[in-house]
C-alpha positions as CSV (number, residue, x, y, z in Angstrom):
1,M,106.9,126.4,96.6
2,K,105.4,125.1,93.2
3,L,102.2,123.2,93.5
4,L,100.4,121.0,91.1
5,V,96.7,121.0,92.1
6,T,94.5,118.5,90.5
7,G,90.8,119.4,90.3
8,G,91.6,123.0,91.0
9,C,88.5,124.3,89.3
10,G,86.3,122.3,91.5
11,F,85.0,123.4,94.9
12,I,87.7,122.4,97.4
13,G,90.3,122.6,94.7
14,S,89.5,126.2,93.6
15,A,89.7,127.3,97.2
16,V,93.2,125.7,97.6
17,V,94.2,127.4,94.3
18,R,93.1,131.1,95.5
19,R,94.5,130.5,98.9
20,A,97.9,129.2,97.6
21,V,98.6,132.1,95.2
22,A,97.5,134.6,98.0
23,Q,100.1,132.9,100.1
24,G,102.8,133.5,97.4
25,H,103.0,130.0,96.0
26,A,103.3,129.2,92.2
27,V,100.2,127.0,91.2
28,V,99.6,124.9,88.2
29,N,96.0,124.0,87.9
30,L,95.2,120.6,86.3
31,D,91.6,120.0,85.6
32,A,89.6,118.1,83.1
33,M,86.8,120.6,83.2
34,T,84.0,117.9,83.7
35,Y,80.4,119.0,84.7
36,A,81.4,120.2,88.2
37,A,84.3,122.3,87.1
38,S,83.9,126.3,87.2
39,P,86.5,128.5,85.7
40,E,84.7,131.3,87.5
41,S,85.9,129.9,90.6
42,V,89.5,130.8,90.0
43,A,88.8,133.9,88.1
44,E,90.4,136.1,90.6
45,V,93.8,134.6,90.1
46,A,93.5,133.5,86.5
47,D,95.9,136.5,85.2
48,H,98.4,136.2,88.3
49,P,101.8,135.4,87.0
50,A,102.2,132.7,89.7
51,Y,99.1,130.7,88.0
52,A,99.0,128.4,85.1
53,F,96.2,126.2,83.9
54,E,96.5,122.7,82.2
55,K,93.3,121.0,80.7
56,A,93.9,117.5,81.3
57,D,92.2,114.3,82.7
58,I,94.0,112.3,85.5
59,R,93.2,109.2,83.5
60,D,95.5,110.4,80.6
61,R,99.1,109.2,81.5
62,P,100.8,110.9,78.7
63,A,99.3,114.1,79.4
64,L,100.4,113.8,83.0
65,D,103.9,113.1,82.0
66,R,103.9,116.1,79.8
67,I,102.7,118.6,82.3
68,L,104.9,117.2,85.2
69,A,108.0,117.6,82.9
70,A,106.9,121.0,81.7
71,H,106.2,122.6,85.0
72,V,108.5,120.6,87.6
73,P,106.3,121.1,90.6
74,D,107.8,120.5,94.2
75,A,104.4,119.0,95.4
76,I,101.2,117.5,94.0
77,L,98.0,118.3,95.8
78,H,95.6,115.7,94.5
79,L,92.0,116.7,94.8
80,A,90.6,115.6,91.3
81,A,87.8,113.1,91.9
82,E,84.0,112.3,91.3
83,S,82.6,113.1,94.8
84,H,78.9,113.1,94.7
85,V,77.4,110.0,96.6
86,D,74.0,110.2,94.8
87,R,75.8,110.1,91.4
88,S,78.0,107.2,92.5
89,I,74.9,105.2,93.3
90,D,73.4,105.8,89.8
91,G,76.8,105.3,87.9
92,P,79.5,103.9,89.8
93,A,81.7,103.2,86.7
94,A,82.9,106.9,86.4
95,F,84.0,106.8,90.1
96,V,86.1,103.8,89.6
97,E,87.8,105.2,86.5
98,T,88.5,108.6,88.0
99,N,89.2,107.8,91.5
100,V,91.1,104.5,91.4
101,T,92.6,104.4,87.7
102,G,93.0,108.2,87.8
103,T,94.8,108.2,91.1
104,F,96.9,105.1,89.8
105,N,98.0,107.2,86.7
106,L,98.9,110.1,88.8
107,L,100.8,108.1,91.4
108,E,102.8,106.5,88.6
109,A,103.5,109.9,86.5
110,A,104.4,111.3,90.1
111,R,106.8,108.4,90.7
112,R,108.4,108.8,87.4
113,H,108.8,112.6,88.0
114,W,110.2,112.1,91.4
115,E,112.7,109.4,90.5
116,G,113.8,111.3,87.4
117,R,114.8,114.3,89.6
118,G,116.8,112.2,91.8
119,R,114.1,111.5,94.4
120,P,114.3,114.9,96.1
121,R,113.6,114.6,99.7
122,D,111.4,117.6,99.8
123,F,108.9,116.5,97.1
124,R,105.2,115.7,98.3
125,F,102.4,113.7,97.0
126,H,99.5,114.9,98.9
127,H,96.3,112.8,98.7
128,V,93.0,114.4,99.7
129,S,90.3,112.2,100.8
130,T,87.1,112.0,102.8
131,D,85.9,110.7,106.1
132,E,83.3,108.7,104.4
133,V,85.9,106.0,103.9
134,F,85.5,105.3,107.8
135,G,81.8,104.3,107.3
136,S,79.1,105.3,109.9
137,L,79.4,106.1,113.4
138,G,76.8,105.6,116.4
139,E,75.6,108.4,118.8
140,T,79.1,108.7,120.2
141,G,82.7,108.5,119.3
142,Q,84.8,110.1,116.5
143,F,86.8,109.1,113.4
144,T,90.5,109.1,114.1
145,E,93.4,108.1,111.7
146,D,93.4,104.5,113.1
147,T,89.6,103.9,112.4
148,P,89.2,101.0,110.2
149,Y,88.1,101.5,106.8
150,D,84.3,100.6,106.2
151,P,82.9,102.4,103.0
152,R,79.2,102.2,102.4
153,S,78.8,103.8,98.9
154,P,80.4,103.4,95.5
155,Y,82.1,107.0,96.2
156,S,83.5,106.2,99.6
157,A,84.6,102.7,98.3
158,T,86.6,104.2,95.5
159,K,88.1,107.0,97.6
160,A,89.2,104.1,100.2
161,A,90.7,102.3,97.3
162,S,92.7,105.5,96.2
163,D,93.9,105.9,99.9
164,H,95.3,102.4,99.9
165,L,97.2,103.1,96.4
166,V,98.7,106.2,97.9
167,R,99.8,104.3,100.9
168,A,101.2,101.4,99.0
169,W,103.2,103.7,96.5
170,H,104.9,105.1,99.7
171,G,105.5,101.7,101.3
172,T,106.7,99.9,98.0
173,Y,108.5,102.8,96.1
174,G,109.4,105.2,98.9
175,L,107.1,107.9,97.1
176,P,106.9,110.6,99.9
177,V,103.2,111.0,100.5
178,V,100.8,112.6,103.0
179,L,97.0,111.9,103.3
180,T,94.1,113.9,104.6
181,N,90.6,112.9,105.3
182,C,88.2,115.7,105.7
183,S,84.5,116.2,106.9
184,N,81.8,117.7,104.9
185,N,82.7,121.0,103.2
186,Y,80.7,124.0,102.5
187,G,81.0,127.5,101.5
188,P,81.4,129.8,98.4
189,Y,81.6,128.3,95.0
190,H,80.0,125.0,96.3
191,F,78.5,123.0,93.2
192,P,74.6,123.1,93.4
193,E,74.1,119.4,93.8
194,K,75.1,119.2,97.4
195,L,72.9,119.9,100.6
196,I,73.5,123.4,101.4
197,P,73.4,124.9,98.0
198,V,70.3,122.8,97.1
199,V,68.7,124.3,100.1
200,I,69.4,127.8,99.2
201,L,68.6,127.6,95.5
202,K,65.4,125.5,96.1
203,A,64.3,127.9,98.7
204,L,64.7,131.1,96.4
205,Q,62.8,129.2,93.6
206,G,59.9,128.5,95.8
207,A,60.2,124.9,95.2
208,P,60.1,122.0,97.9
209,I,63.4,121.6,99.9
210,P,64.1,117.8,99.9
211,V,65.5,116.3,103.2
212,Y,66.4,112.7,103.3
213,G,64.6,110.6,105.6
214,A,63.9,112.4,108.8
215,G,67.0,114.5,108.3
216,A,68.5,113.1,111.4
217,N,71.8,112.2,109.7
218,V,74.7,113.9,111.6
219,R,77.7,115.5,109.8
220,D,80.8,117.5,111.1
221,W,80.8,120.7,108.9
222,L,84.1,122.3,107.7
223,Y,84.2,125.7,106.1
224,V,86.0,125.3,102.8
225,E,88.5,128.0,103.2
226,D,89.5,126.7,106.6
227,H,90.0,123.2,104.7
228,A,92.2,125.0,102.1
229,D,94.4,126.3,104.8
230,A,94.8,123.0,106.5
231,L,95.8,121.3,103.3
232,L,98.3,123.8,102.6
233,T,99.7,123.2,106.1
234,V,99.8,119.6,105.7
235,V,101.6,119.7,102.4
236,Q,104.3,121.9,103.7
237,R,104.8,120.6,107.3
238,G,103.1,117.1,107.4
239,R,105.2,114.1,108.3
240,I,105.9,111.8,105.3
241,G,103.7,108.7,105.2
242,R,101.3,110.3,107.7
243,S,97.5,110.7,107.4
244,Y,95.8,113.8,108.9
245,N,92.0,114.0,109.8
246,I,90.6,117.4,109.2
247,G,87.3,118.4,110.8
248,G,85.3,121.5,111.4
249,E,84.5,120.6,115.0
250,N,80.8,121.6,114.0
251,E,78.6,118.5,114.4
252,A,74.8,119.1,113.2
253,R,71.9,117.2,112.0
254,N,70.9,117.7,108.5
255,I,67.5,119.1,109.3
256,D,69.1,121.5,111.6
257,I,71.4,122.7,108.8
258,V,68.3,123.1,106.5
259,R,66.4,125.1,109.1
260,R,69.4,127.3,109.8
261,V,69.9,128.0,106.3
262,C,66.2,128.7,105.9
263,A,66.1,131.3,108.7
264,L,69.2,133.1,107.3
265,L,67.3,133.6,103.9
266,D,64.2,134.7,106.1
267,E,66.4,137.6,107.4
268,R,68.2,138.3,104.2
269,R,65.7,137.9,101.5
270,P,62.1,137.2,102.9
271,G,59.8,135.4,100.6
272,N,56.0,135.2,100.9
273,G,56.4,133.0,104.2
274,P,58.9,131.3,106.2
275,Y,61.3,129.2,103.8
276,A,61.1,126.2,106.3
277,E,57.6,125.6,105.2
278,Q,59.0,124.6,102.0
279,I,61.0,121.6,103.6
280,A,59.7,118.2,102.1
281,F,61.0,114.9,103.6
282,V,61.8,112.5,100.9
283,E,62.7,108.7,100.7
284,D,66.1,108.3,102.2
285,R,69.3,107.6,100.3
286,P,70.2,103.9,99.9
287,G,73.0,102.9,102.5
288,H,72.9,106.6,104.0
289,D,75.5,106.8,107.0
290,A,74.1,108.0,110.1
291,R,76.8,109.9,111.6
292,Y,80.2,111.4,110.7
293,A,82.4,113.1,113.3
294,I,86.3,113.8,113.0
295,D,88.8,113.8,115.9
296,P,91.1,116.6,114.6
297,S,93.7,116.2,117.5
298,R,96.6,115.0,115.4
299,I,96.7,118.0,112.9
300,R,96.1,120.2,115.8
301,D,98.8,118.8,118.1
302,E,101.4,118.1,115.3
303,L,100.9,121.1,113.1
304,G,99.1,123.6,115.3
305,W,96.0,123.7,112.8
306,R,92.5,124.1,114.0
307,P,89.2,125.5,112.4
308,S,88.7,129.2,112.5
309,V,85.2,129.6,111.2
310,T,82.1,128.5,113.4
311,L,79.1,127.0,111.9
312,E,77.0,130.0,112.5
313,E,79.5,132.3,110.9
314,G,80.0,130.0,108.0
315,L,76.5,129.5,107.0
316,A,75.9,133.2,107.1
317,R,78.9,133.7,104.8
318,T,77.7,131.1,102.5
319,V,74.1,132.3,102.4
320,D,75.4,135.9,101.7
321,W,77.7,134.7,99.0
322,Y,75.1,132.9,97.0
323,L,72.8,136.0,97.3
324,R,75.5,138.3,96.0
325,N,76.7,135.8,93.2
326,E,73.5,134.9,91.4
327,A,74.9,135.0,88.0
328,W,77.6,132.3,89.1
329,W,74.8,129.7,90.0
330,R,72.4,130.8,87.4
331,T,74.9,130.0,84.6
332,L,75.5,126.5,86.0
333,L,71.7,126.0,86.1
334,E,71.4,127.3,82.6
335,R,73.8,124.7,81.5
336,R,72.4,121.7,83.3
337,P,68.6,122.5,84.0
338,A,68.2,119.4,85.7
339,L,71.0,119.9,88.2
340,L,68.9,120.3,91.4
341,E,66.9,117.2,90.7
342,R,67.4,114.1,92.9
343,L,69.7,111.4,92.1
344,G,70.7,108.1,93.9
345,T,67.5,106.6,94.1
346,F,68.6,103.1,92.9
347,P,67.0,100.4,95.1
348,A,69.3,98.9,97.7
349,G,70.2,95.3,96.9
350,K,69.6,95.5,93.1
351,V,72.3,96.0,90.4
352,S,72.2,97.8,87.0
């Protein structure tokens, strides 16, 4: 199968690219190379004969038409997106432009490509989304594919909008689509603005480790390589028009994740004292969702997929990777010295 992967130099996209090539697929990586892209994340497959790279922005419709015509993919795995909630609070316009307008352009380019080839039945447009579109849970319950949408941040609202566009292009034009909504990813090559890499790098710097509010927010943690495997399963065997929730079955409070990472660092690279002593509770994020939890029974029952990496194993792998790959993250910090600084403090109820 020839796959066009958008955002293939990003965190999740690069994991998909690496795994797809390893499984014998041909891969075209389409990436705009914005701040969160890292060519080093796909370096291990860069010279593989089954791999090709196209620098392009999904907001550029002529470029999308050219790339689809040149490569003729069997499926599109759409991961390109602005994805950092804090950045969406400070600058929502970029999220609307990329996640909504960009997805619209890609859908139209895909429709033209699909119709021009005679509407092949085996073509797929796989839209990769997030569980954040469902809003916030209480202490019990899980998100299912039928949970009503209730986005709470500019990021999740734009992802919800793109989900609706994809379903509309299936219902109106017959474009063969599948959708997935995943829980929080973590693992190697995670861009150092998200919780786990921030904890690791702040700890190693001897700096305060910021934890929003009391750290009581609960997330379902999914190891990124498990997610990549699930995405490739869905694009090949998922039912057209169907959505699948992908979860790690690993719920934990943010503060517990932070403490586990600190304990792993204490074992592997001891500092002057326990790293947990650097934890600093800070003002909570505006509109911070209390709890996410995924019910993954559909993908398990229909497609036979379930996560293989426990939270304990995944966190250990992640910490070990960051300790072994200091050159990777130091290069990113040199490019953007303020990368670990907090964003998303715009007061609730005010607009810019």
